[in-house]
C-alpha positions in Angstrom: 135.1 72.7 47.7 132.3 70.2 48.0 128.7 70.4 49.2 129.1 70.4 53.0 127.7 72.5 55.7 129.8 75.5 56.6 129.9 77.6 59.8 131.8 80.8 60.5 134.1 80.3 63.5 136.2 83.4 63.9 137.0 86.5 61.9 138.6 89.8 61.8 138.0 91.6 58.5 138.5 95.2 57.3 138.3 97.0 54.0 138.7 100.8 54.2 136.1 103.0 52.5 138.7 104.4 50.0 139.4 100.9 48.7 135.8 99.7 48.4 135.2 101.0 44.8 138.4 99.3 43.6 137.5 96.1 45.4 134.1 96.2 43.7 135.7 96.7 40.3 138.0 93.7 41.1 134.9 91.6 41.4 133.3 92.7 38.1 135.0 90.0 36.0 133.3 87.3 38.2 129.8 88.4 37.0 130.0 86.4 33.8 130.7 83.0 35.3 128.4 80.5 36.9 129.3 80.1 40.6 127.9 77.7 43.1 125.6 79.1 45.9 125.8 82.6 44.4 122.7 84.7 43.7 123.7 85.5 40.1 120.8 88.0 39.6 122.0 90.0 42.6 125.6 89.7 41.5 124.9 91.0 37.9 122.8 93.9 39.3 125.1 94.8 42.2 125.9 98.5 42.4 128.5 98.4 45.1 130.8 96.1 47.0 128.3 95.4 49.7 125.7 94.1 47.3 128.3 92.0 45.5 129.3 90.4 48.8 125.7 89.6 49.7 125.3 87.8 46.4 128.2 85.5 47.5 126.5 84.8 50.8 128.6 87.2 52.8 127.0 90.0 54.9 129.3 93.0 55.4 129.0 95.3 58.4 129.8 99.0 57.5 130.7 101.6 60.1 129.7 105.2 60.0 132.7 106.1 57.8 131.9 103.6 55.1 134.6 101.0 56.1 133.7 97.3 56.0 134.6 96.3 59.6 133.2 92.8 59.6 132.2 90.1 57.2 129.9 87.3 58.2 129.1 84.2 56.2 125.4 83.7 56.0 125.2 80.8 53.6 124.8 77.1 54.6 127.0 75.2 52.3 130.5 75.7 51.0 131.0 76.8 47.4 133.4 79.2 45.9 134.5 81.3 48.9 138.1 81.2 48.0 137.4 82.8 44.6 135.9 86.0 46.0 138.3 86.2 49.0 141.3 85.9 46.7 139.8 88.6 44.4 139.5 90.9 47.4 142.9 90.2 48.9 144.7 93.3 47.7 142.1 95.5 49.4 141.8 93.7 52.7 143.7 95.0 55.8 146.8 92.9 56.5 146.2 90.7 59.5 142.6 90.1 58.6 141.4 86.5 58.6 138.3 84.3 58.3 138.1 80.9 59.9 135.4 78.5 58.7 134.4 75.0 59.9 133.4 72.9 56.9 131.5 69.7 57.7 132.4 68.3 61.1 136.1 68.0 60.9 137.7 70.5 58.5 138.8 74.0 59.4 139.7 76.5 56.6 141.5 79.7 57.5 141.8 82.5 55.0 144.5 85.0 56.1 145.2 88.3 54.3 148.8 89.6 54.2 148.3 92.9 52.3 148.1 91.5 48.8 147.4 87.8 49.0 144.8 85.5 50.6 146.6 82.5 52.1 144.5 79.4 52.6 145.3 76.9 55.4 143.4 73.6 55.8 143.3 71.7 59.1 141.5 68.6 60.3 139.9 68.9 63.8 
């Protein structure tokens, strides 16, 4: 992705509390690489999935049972979203999706099917 403004349009996202530790461990190999628009200090020191997501400019909402029930993009520019979303795909509830507007005319939808993150690009 390039350096364009990005806005979260729609989403339905869920990772159950039982899968959070495994999802966090799936992100550990990403710590040693330089990523655009990622707080590398926060990423290296993250103690759980929520802190790792915040380093990547995603703000998770956790319910009373520890499930991640929402994921909101809080960054301003696109970067390496696809990397983290594909890394989490195995742990995301099937049917979850995230739809982003990139720039003024490009929509990217990330859909989760229970093991993969499928990316769809559209022009508006």
